[in-house]
N, C-alpha and C positions, 0 to 999 in steps of 0.2 A: 401733320404730314400734308404737304401742299400738292396732293395728287391732281387737283384741278388744273394745274399748269402743264400737266403731261397728258397727251391724248390717250384714249382707251387703247388704241392699237399699239402705241408705244409701251404701255404698261403690260399688255399681253405679250408683246415681243420679248420684253425683259423676262417675264415669267417663263417663256418658252426656252430661253437660254439657260435659265437657272434650273429648270426641271431635271435635266440629266445629271447635274451635280448632286441634287437631292436623291435621285433615283438610285445612285450607286453608293450613297452614304451608308456606312455600317450602322447596325442597330445601336451601338454604343453612342454614336454621335447624335442620332435622332432622339434617343432616350434622354441624353444630356440636355438637349434643347427643350424637351418637354418638362423636365424637372426645373430647368432655369425659368421657363415660362410660369410654372406653378409658383415658384418662390417669388418672382417679380410681381405676380398678381397680389400675393399676400403683402409684400412690402409696400406696394403702391395702392393698397386698398383705399386709403383715405382720399387719394387723388382721384381714383376711379369713381368713388361715390360722389365727389364734388362734380365731376364731369357729368355723371348720371343725373344729378340734381338739376342741371341745366336742361337736360332732355325732358325730365319729368315736369318741370315748370312750363316748358313749351307745350308739352302734351296736354297739360291741364288747361292752358290758355286756348288750345285748339279744340277743346271739348272732347278729348278721348274718354272712352268709357272707363269705369273702374277696372274692368277685366283687362282692357288693353294697357292701362297704366300699370297693372300688376305684372303684365308680361314684360314691360319696359324696365321695371324696378331692379336695381342692384343694391343689395345691402350686405353687411359683413358675412352673414350666413350664406347667402347665394354666391358671393365671391369665393368664400372658402370651399363651397361645394364645386365650383368651376375649377378651382385649383386642384382639388382632390381628384376630379375627373381627368385632368391632364396627367397626374401621377399614376392613376389607374391605367391609362393608356400606355404609359411607359412600361408598366409591369406586364403588359400583354405580349404574347409572341409577335414577332415581326412577320407580317404577311408576305413581305417582299422576298422572293426567292423560294417560297414554300413549294415543295415538290407535290404536285397534284397527282401525277401519274408517271410511271416509268416502265418501259418495256423494251425488249430487244426484238427487232423485226427479223423476219425470215432471211433478209439479205445481210444480216449482221450489223445493221445500223442500230445505235443506241438512241432511243427516243425518250426525252423527258419533257413533261408539261409543267411549266413553272409559273407561279403567280408573280405578276409584275405591275408596277404603277400604271395608271391610265396616262399620266403625263401632266397636263395642265387642267385643273378643275376650277370652274367658276361657280360660286354659290351666291344666289340672289335670295334675300330673305327680308322679312318684315318684322319690325317691332322688337324682337327678343335679342338683346345684345349678347346673351350667353352663347348664341349661335356663332358669334365671331370667334370665340375661343374654341368651341367644340369643333368647328370646321377647320380652323388653323391646326389644332392638335391632331385631328384625324388625318389631315393631308400630310402633315409632317411625318407621322408614323408610317403612313402608307406610301410615302415617297413621291407625293404629288405636289407640284407648285400650286398655290391657291390664290385665286382672285376673289375678293370679297366685296359684294355690293349689298350693304345693309340699308335699312330704312332711314329716311331722313329724320324720322322721329327719334332715332338713337344716334344721331350724328356725332355728338361729343363722346359718348360712351364707346362707340365703335372705333373712332379715331385713336383713342388712347389704347384700346385693347389691341388693335393692329400694331401700334407702335411697340407695345410690350412684347407681342409675339415675334415681330421682326427683330427686335433687339435680342430676344432669346436665340433665334436662329443665327444671328450674326455672332453671338458670344461663343458659339461652338464652331465657327468657321464656315457656316453655310451662307449663301447669298441672301441678302435681305429681300430680294425679289421673289423668294419662294413664298412669301406672304405679302399680298398687296391689297390695299384698299382702292376700290374703284368708285368714284362719285359720279355726279352729273344727273341729268334727267332722262326722259324717254329716249332721246336721240342717242345718248351714251349707252343705255340699255340695249338698244337695237344694234349699236356697233359691237358691243360685247357679244351679243348672241349670233353674230355673223362672222366671227373670227375663224373661218374654216382653215384647217391646217395649222392652227396655232393653239386654240382652245379645244381640248378633246371632249369635254363634257360640261354642260351647265346644269346645275341643280337649283331649281326655284323652290323655295320653302315659303309658302304663303297661301293666300286665298285664291278663289277662282279668278279674280281680277288680274292678279299677277300671271296666273297660268294662261289666261286669254291673251294678255299682252305679248307673252313670249311665243305663243302659238302662231301669232300673226307675222312674226319677223324672224324667228330662229332658223338658221341654216346649219347649225351644229347640233350634235345629239343632245337631247334634253331628257333628264330623269326627274320627273315631277314628284316632288314631295309636297303634295297639294292639300286640299281641304279635307277635313274629317267630319262628315255628316254621319256620326256613329249612333248605333241603336243598342238598347238593352231590351230583350224580349223576356217577359216573365211568363213561363209556361204554366199549363194547368197543374203540372206535377212539381211546381216549385215550392221550396221552403220559403214562405212569404216573409218571415223576419229576415232571413238571409237575403232575399230578393230586395227588400227595402234598403238594407245596409249597402248592397252593391249599387243599386240605382242612385242612392244619395252620393256615394263616393264618386261614381262615374260622372255625376252632374256638378257637384259643388266643390270637390277637393281642389280643382283649379279649372274653373269654367272657361277660361280664355285660351285653352290649349287644344290642339287638334285631336287629341284622343279622349276628350270629354264627351259624354253622351249628349245628344241633342234631341233624340226621340225615345220615348218609352212606350213599348208595345206590351199589352196585357191581354192574356187569354180570357175570354168571356167567362169561363167556368170559375175563375178566381177573382173576377173583377168586383163582385159584390163586396168581398172582404178586402181586397188589396187596394182598390182605387181610393176609398176613404183613408186608409192607412197611409198610402204614399202621398196623397194630396196634402194631408195634414203636415207630414214631415217636410215636404218640399216648401210649402208656404211658410212654415216655421223657420226654414233655412233662408228665406228671402227669395225663393224662386218664383218667377211668374209662370204659371201653368197654363198652357194653351191646349185645350182638350177638345176632342171630337164629341159629337152628340151623345154617343153611348157612354163615354167616360163621364160626361157631365151628369147624366142620369144616374149612374152608379155612385157618383159622389154625393148625391142627395141635394135637396133644395138649399139647405143652409150653406153648404160648401160651394155650390154652383155659382153663387153670386161673386165668389172670389176668383173664379176661373174666367179665362178669355177663350172665346170661340176660336178653334183652330181653323186656319185657312189652308188651301192647297199649297200656298207658298211656304207655309211653316214646315211641311214635310221635307221640303228641299233645302231648308236654310241651315247653315252652320252658324248658330247664334253667337258662339264665343262669349257668352254672357249667362247670367242667372235666369235663363229662359228655357223651358222644357215643353216640347210637344208630346201629348199623350193620346194614344189611340187604343181602342179595344179591338181585338181580332178574334176570329172564330177557331183558329187552328195554328199549328206551327207552320203549315204550308202557307197560310195567309200572311203570317209574319215574314216568312222568307220572300214571298211575292212583294211585300211592301219594301223590304230592304233592297231587293233586286231593282225595284223601280227608282227608289230615292237615294240609296246609299252611295257613298263615294269610294267604296273599296278599301277603306282604312281599317277600322276595328269594329267588330260586331260581337255581341254577347247574348247567350241564352242562359237563363236560370231555370234549371230543371233537375229532378231526380229520376227522370225517365231516360234510360240509355238510348232507346230508339229515337226519341225526339232529339236528343243531343247529337246522335249520329246523323240524322237527317239534316240538322242545322249545319253541322261541320262540313258535310259534303256539298250541300246546295248553296250555301252563302259564299258569294264570290268576293272575298276580301283578303287583304294581306294578313290580318290577324283575326282569328275567330276564338272567342272565349267561351268556356263552359263553367258556369258558377264562379265567375271572377269579373272584376271591373275592367272596363276598357282602358283605364288609366295606366295599365301596366305596359302598354305599347310604347317602349322607350329603349333606346340602345343600352343605357346604363342598367336598366332593370333586366334586360336580356343577357347581361354579362358581356356586352360588347364594348364597354368602357365609355362610349359616347356615341352620338349619331349626328349626322348632318340634317336628317329629317326622316320621314317615313314615306317610302315610295308606295303609291297606289297603282303603279304599273306592274306589268308582269315581266318586262325585259328592260335592262339586264338584271335588275335587282328589285326585290319586293320587301316591304316592311322596313324596319330600321336600316338606314344606310350607314354602315360601320366600315371598319378597316377593309375587310375583304370585298365589300361592295364597291369600294373605291379602287379596286384593282381589276385588271384583265389578266390574260395569260399569254404565254408564247411557247412555242415548241422549240426545243433545242435538240438538234440531231448531231450526234458525233459518229464519225466514221474513221476508216483507216485507208484512205485513198480510194473510197468508193466512187464509182461512176456508174451511171445508169445505161444499160445496154438497150 
C-alpha cells in the first residue's frame, strides 16, 4: 500500500468520510468483515510469515533484544490465535446502539442513552504487529474508522495485515478507508496528532518515549495505553510456593509485554526463606536479578555474587526483558508506598492469605488492575472476556484497563417527543 504518496491529512479526511458508513452498518455486515478477515489471515499465513521474516531480519541487524524480537514475531500459532481473536469479536454482542438508560421525563419526553462509536480512532503502537489486527477488528466491530501507525520495525508485517483487513472490509461493501495505514516519521506523527475535528481519539500503545512525543504535540484527545512498571508484593502471610510460581509467571512467561512484572517486593518477615527460593528460581530461568542491600543479605554470600546491586533507576524502569528488581519491605504499607512512588498505574499484585492486607492493597494501590494471589499477566482484553484489546489504559478518563469494544464508544442522548416545545 503506497500510503507514503498520500498526506496524513488526506488519509484522515478519507477516514472521516468513511466513518459514518461504518457507524450505521448492521451487525451482520461487521461480523462478516471480521470473519472474512480471520479467514484471509489463515489463507495468507505463509505470505504473512514471509513478510514478518523481513522485519525479524532487520530487527536482528539493528540489535533488537530477544524480548523485542519475540514481540515482533509472527508464526503459525500466533497468526491462528489472531484469527481466532477476530472470530471471537464477531461472536460478541454489538456495542453500537446498546441501550444504556431509558426513562420518561415529567414533561412526557422519552429519553434514551445509547452507545455509539467515537468516529475516527488513530492507534500508534510499537513492535507488536498483532496490534494491527486487534485494533482493526475492534474498530470494525465498534463502528469506528481506524488509522494505524505501527512501528517501523514491523513495516512489512503491518503493511500486509492492513491490506488483509481493508480487503475484508471491502469484501462486505464497506469503504477501504475504514482501515488505513499511516506511515512517515515524527512530522507525520505530529500531523496525525493534530487533526482536530477529523480524528476523534488517538491511542498510543508503547513506552514512555512514545507517550512523551505525543504529549508535546497532540491537540486531539489522547488515551494512553502506556508503559507497565508492574509489581508483585509477597506479603508476610503469603503461601511462599504459590508466591514463587506467581512471581515467575509474572516475570518470565512473556517478559517483553506491558503486564510483565518488573519489581518484586518481599516482606521482611518471609525474606529469610523466600529470597533464596525466588533468587534460585529466577537465575535458573535466566533472569538477571537486581537486588537491594537487604535482599542481597537474605540471599546469602554464595548467591549474592550472582546478583546485581539495584539502583534508584531500576525501581523506575520497565525492563521488558529478563531483568527483575527485588526489594525487601517492612510492611504492606511500605509496599504500597513503593508502588505509589514508582508504579505506572498498570497492574499490581499482592500474594497473601491475610484478608486485611489484601483489602488494604486493593483500596490503596492506584492502578487499573489490582490482583490478589494471581499473576499480573492476566491483564489482557482476551483474558477478561472482551475478545481483544487495543492496549491497557493507565488513565482514569474515559477508559481504564483493557481498551475493548465499549471503551471505543461514547454515548448520545436520543429524545423523542410529540410536538413538545419548551415554555
